[in-house]
N, C-alpha and C positions, 0 to 999 in steps of 0.2 A: 797229438793235440787236437782237440775238437773246439771250434768256434761256432757260435750261433749268433748271426747278426740279425737283430729285429728290425723290421723296416717300417714299424708302425708310424715313427715320427721322422723318418729319414727319407730325403729325396733320392731319386735314382742316382744322381751324380754323387751324392755324399756317400751313399751305399758302395758304389764302385770304388770310390777313393779309399773308404775304409777297408774293402776287400783286398785291394792291391797292397795296403800295408801289411795286412795279415799274411798274405802270401809271401811277401818279401821277408817278413819275420821268420816264417817256417823255413824258408830256403837258406837263410843266411845267419841264423842265430848262433851258430858255433864258429863263424868265420872270423869274427873280430878276435876272439881269444886265440885262435890258431895263428893269426897273422902277428899278434902282439908277441907271442912266444917264439916266433920262428926267427932264425938268423938269416941274414941276407945270402941267398944261394949263389954259386958262381954263375949260373944261368938262370934266365927268367923262368919261373914255374909255369907249368901248362895252364892254359885258361880253364876256368871251371864252366863246363858246358851244361845248358839246360834245354831240354826238349819240351816244346809247348804245343799242344794241339789246338786247332781252331784259333790259330795265332794271326790270321791275315787281317782281322778286324777286331773292334770291340775291346774288351778287357784282356783278351789274349795278346793282341797287338800292344796294348798299354803296358802289359806286363814285360813283353820284350823290350820296349823302350825303357822302362824303369830299371831292369837288370843291367842292360847295356850302359845306360847313362850314369848310374850310381856306382858301378864296379867296373874298374879298368880291365881287370883280368877275367872277363866273362865272354862267353860264346853262346849263341842260341841255335838250335835246330827249330826253325820256324815252319811249322806244319800247316798245310792248307789242303782242303779237298780239291780246290782248284788251284793248280800250280801257277797258273798265270797271275792269279790274285795274290799268291804268295810272293811272287817276284815283285809285284807292284808294291806290296807292303814292304818288302826289303828295301826298295828304292826310296820309299817314304822315310824309312828309318835312317838310311844313309845320308839323306839330305838333312834331316833334322839333328843328327848326332855328330856329323863331321865338324871338327874344330882344328884348323890348321895350326893354331897356336898351342895346342895341347901337347905336352911332352911325349905322349904315347897316342899318335893320331889314330882315330877310329877309322877302320877300312872294311871292306866287304868281307874280309876273312873272319870277321866276328860273327857272321850270319850264314847259315846254310839253309836253303829252302828245300823242304821235302814235301812231296805229294804224298797225302795221307788221308784216306777216307775211312773213318773208324768203324763204318758199316761193312767194310770189305776186308775179309782176312787176307787176301792176296795182296791188298794195298798196305795193310799194316806189316805184313811179312817183308815186303819190299822195302818199306821204310826202315825197318829194323836192320835189314841186310846193308843198306846204305850207310846207316850210322855206324854199324860195326866196321865197315870199310874205312870210313873217315877216321874213326878212333885209332885204327891200327896202321894206316898208310901213310899218313902225313908226317913230315919231318917234326913238326911241332904240334902233335896231335893234341886236341883238347881233353880234359879229364872230365868224363861223364859224371855229373854230380846231382842232377835232378831231373824228374819227370813231372810235369804239370798237365794232367788230363783236364783240359778246359773246354774242349769241343762239346757242343750240346745244342738242343733246340727247346723251345718252350711251348706254349699252348698252341692249339689249332692243328695239331697233327693226330693221326689215328694212334691209338695205344700201341699197337705193334711197332710202329715207326719210332715212337718215343723210347720204347724199351731198347730197341736195337741201336739207337744212338746213345742214350744216356745210361744204360746199364750194361748190355752186352758189349756195346762199343768200348766202354771204360775197361771192361775185362779183357778185351783184345789187346788194348794198348798196354795195359800192365803185364799181361802174359808175355808180350813180346819184348818190353824194354826193361822190366825189373831184373831179368837175368843179366843185361848188359850193365846195369848199375852195379850188381854184385861182383862182376868180374872186370868192370871197367873196359869191356870190349875186347880185352886181349886173351881171354880164356883163363886167366889166374884170378883166384878169389882176392878181393879187396876188402879189408875190414875198416875202411874209412867210415866213421860214424857220423860225418857231417852230411852224408848224401840224404836226399829227401824224395818222397813221392807225394804229391798233392793232388787230390781230386776235388774239382770245383763242382759243387752240386746245387 
C-alpha cells in the first residue's frame, strides 16, 4: 500500500496524527478478522511484536504508545541510537500506560529497548542478534510481526549524511530484520500473511 499525505493545508500536528492512523492501519488490517475467527486457545497466544527504529521520541515514540495502548497482546522493540534515551522513553511509556485496574496489567515485559544506530552495520547486526535471542529464548517469546523503519533526519545535514541515514540506513535495517520476520526468529519459515514492513519516508 502506498499513501501520499499532502501537507498543503495540514498542520504538523494533524499530519502526524493522520500518519499514525495510516501506520496502525497497515500494521493491523488483518488482525480483526483473524481474532474474530479464532477460537479461544488453551493458553494465551504469544504477543505480537513490532520493532520500531528512532522510537525514543517523536512519532516513533507515539507509535509505540499507540500500539501498546490500543492492543493488549502487543510487544515493542524500542530502538534508539542512544540507549539511555531509549530507557527514558521506556520509563515514560510505563508511567503513562500502567493501569492497575486493567485485567491484563501492562508491565515492562511489553517493551525491550535496543541500541540501534542505522548508520552502523555492527550496531544493526548486534540489534538483530539481540532480537533473535529474545524471540527464541523466553518461555513466552513474542511473535515477530512487524518492522517500522522510522529513524531519519531532515534538512540541514550534508547529502552523504542524509543518504546514510535515510536510504542506506533503511536498507541495513530491512536486510537485518526482514529474514527474522520470514522465519519468526526460530529458523523455520513462517507463512503468516499478517506481517508487515513499513518505511516512514
